[in-house]
C-alpha positions, 0 to 999 in steps of 0.5 A, a space after each residue: 533553513 526549513 526551506 532549504 531542507 524541504 527543497 533538498 528532500 522534495 528534490 530527492 524524492 522527485 528525482 528518484 520516484 516513478 515517472 509522472 508520480 511526482 513527489 509521492 511520499 507514501 509507498 507505491 504497491 501493486 498487490 493491495 487487492 487481497 489485503 488492503 490494510 496497507 491502504 485502509 484501517 477500516 479493513 482490519 477485522 474484515 475476515 473471521 480469522 487473523 491474517 498476516 502478510 509481508 511484502 517486498 518491492 524493488 524498483 529499477 536497476 540503478 543505485 538508490 532506486 526505491 525499495 519498500 517493505 511492508 508488514 501487516 497483521 489484523 484480526 477480529 475480536 472474538 464475539 465483538 464487532 471490532 477489528 484491530 491491526 498493525 501495519 509497518 512500512 519502510 520506504 527507501 528512495 536514494 538517501 531518504 528513508 521513511 518508516 511508518 508504524 500504524 495501529 488500527 481499530 475498526 468497528 463493523 456492523 451489518 446492513 441488509 445488503 452487506 457489511 460496513 466498517 469504519 476505522 481509525 489509524 494512529 501512526 508514527 512517521 520517521 523521516 531521515 536523509 543521510 546527506 553525507 552519502 550524497 556526491 556533491 560538488 563542494 563537500 564543505 558546503 554548509 548545507 551538507 556538513 551537518 550530516 543526517 536530517 531527521 523528523 519524527 511526528 504522529 499522524 491520525 487517519 481514517 477510512 471506510 470499507 464495505 462488502 456485499 453479503 455475497 463477499 464478492 463485492 467490496 469498496 473503500 475510501 481512506 485517508 491514512 494520515 489526515 492529521 500530521 504534526 510535522 515541524 522540522 521539514 515544513 517550508 513555512 508554519 502554514 505548509 506541511 511537508 507530509 501531504 495527505 494521501 487519499 485512496 478510493 477503490 472497489 471491485 467485484 467478482 463475476 463468475 464465468 463458469 463453475 471454475 473460472 471467475 473474473 475480478 475487475 477492480 480500480 484504485 484511485 490515489 490522490 496526493 495534495 498538489 500531485 496528479 491523480 493516479 489510477 490503477 485499472 486491474 483485472 484478475 482471473 481465477 484460473 485454478 480453484 480446487 476445494 480438495 487441495 485448498 488451492 486458488 490461483 489468480 492471474 492479473 493484469 493492469 494499467 496505471 495511468 502513468 503508463 505502467 503495465 502490471 502483471 501478477 500471480 497470486 495463490 492461496 495454498 494449503 496450510 493457509 499460506 498465500 504467495 504473490 508476485 507482480 511486476 510493473 513495466 513503465 511503457 513510455 518516457 525517460 524511465 523505460 530503460 530502467 527495468 521493471 519493479 518487482 514485488 513479492 508478497 507472502 501471507 499466513 492466515 490462522 484462527 477462525 474459518 481460514 480454509 478456502 472451502 469455508 471462506 473463499 477469498 476475493 479481497 
């Protein structure tokens, strides 16, 4: 029975996920450059203030297309080199839904060249599949008469995040769910359903003039048994006014599955942040399904939150 369940869920994810991504279980997001807590627990407390962000992502123009919601909050404990954070995500693909709640803690220390932090994430993952919502040939098939399938399990992951003294160069590596105690969905006792995801990323800012800066960055995603997926991004700071506390970034990127990415992100007065991005698939069967749209809204408070005091590059 476990083999049957695993086959059903894996097939659903493969059919409804992006071209060449395969059975990518974790959410796929494009606006991770200014808040990588969604990828890395070591990012918690990276700034001297508390930052919150919420993101919504919708893909394609078909029923059951992937949708993702993410909520993050993190900050640094006063007078201690410790950061804490919370991350919640809800990912729906067809009749399959995954919810993840992660609690993060990181430790930061200074070096001669910058700052390095190590983080841990304890997570709770919930999978569900509403098989009774599927359109099947035989409604009396015993595979589908039991209705919903559910799995709940705990995870433990870790990561590292580094920044330069200037605050313009950054990088990280993480495996947010290295250990996972899933049981129900395993095809066999030795083969777990929930695969490990590893993220390796980095970037930096190069000043072109007093008002224009470029930020190249790269993100490498790897999931067990799946091809490596790489994002190449370039953001340009096109508007930077200290008086109005406003920054505007335009971005473009390419994902190795031939997704083309465009984005605009702005830091606004009153410590607000907004961002919008869309991905377009450039080849294959999925080109007619339209773009993936992603909206992110954030708010920072406490500490040195103004752009004048703390220019935001990551």
